[in-house]
C-alpha positions, 0 to 999 in steps of 0.5 A: 600749578599746586606746587607753585601755589604751595611754594608761594605759601612758603615764601610768605613766611620768609618774606620773599614777596617777589618770589611769591608773585612769581610763583603764583603768576606761574600757577595762574599761567598753568591754571588760569581759573585757579581763584586762590592764586589770584586772591594771594597774588592780589594780597601780595601786590597790596600788602608787600608791594604796594601795587594797587593797580595790580591788586585791583586787577587780581581782585577783579579776576576773583569776582569774575571767577566767584561773583558771590564772593565778598572779600574782593569788594572789601579789599578793594574798598580798602585800596580805594580808601587808601588812595583817597577815592572815597566814592569808589571805596563806598561803592565797593562797600555797598556792593559787598553789603548787597551780596551779603544781604542776598546771601542771608536771604537765600 
């Protein structure tokens, strides 16, 4: 799985976004709990391919694998804002701030 993840990183330098998604998907197939592959694939879906629904699905998986992570909430908020869904964007940001506050108190 690491070989596919690493090759996806190499593709990102050349802009081969279809190959990035394919390699990250293969890494996920081989190791379904490999959080970095979901995160990187979500980024590829979001920025290079504008596939926001798929990006949201991958960010949801990142949250499932690491509930204390704040980054996916930030990026989900950005997607909802871009889609014009301000209430959902605010909800994601509120969740992000809640986790950050909890982390500061620990």
